[in-house]
C-alpha angles and dihedrals in degrees: 000000000000123000131197119339122247123216119223132186110260094242092053092046091052091052091049090048091053094045094046091052093048091048091051099247116155093228145001088252092057091050093048091046091053093045093050093047089052092050094046092053087072089070098048112115094030107140100198144025088249091056089052090050090052091050090049090051092048090052092048096246093122135016 
């Protein structure tokens, strides 16, 4: 069910923990899973690596 673990800075983890609780998620993992799925949906339909790069640039992830 779960894949590799991801390390987060403690301050970021604490923010996520607080937000996930406020939003009613059952765990930090559930909140992070949902947030990542939502972000990744922006790249669905991209037909090439270059199209993905352009979308990443447009979202400010890369320059």
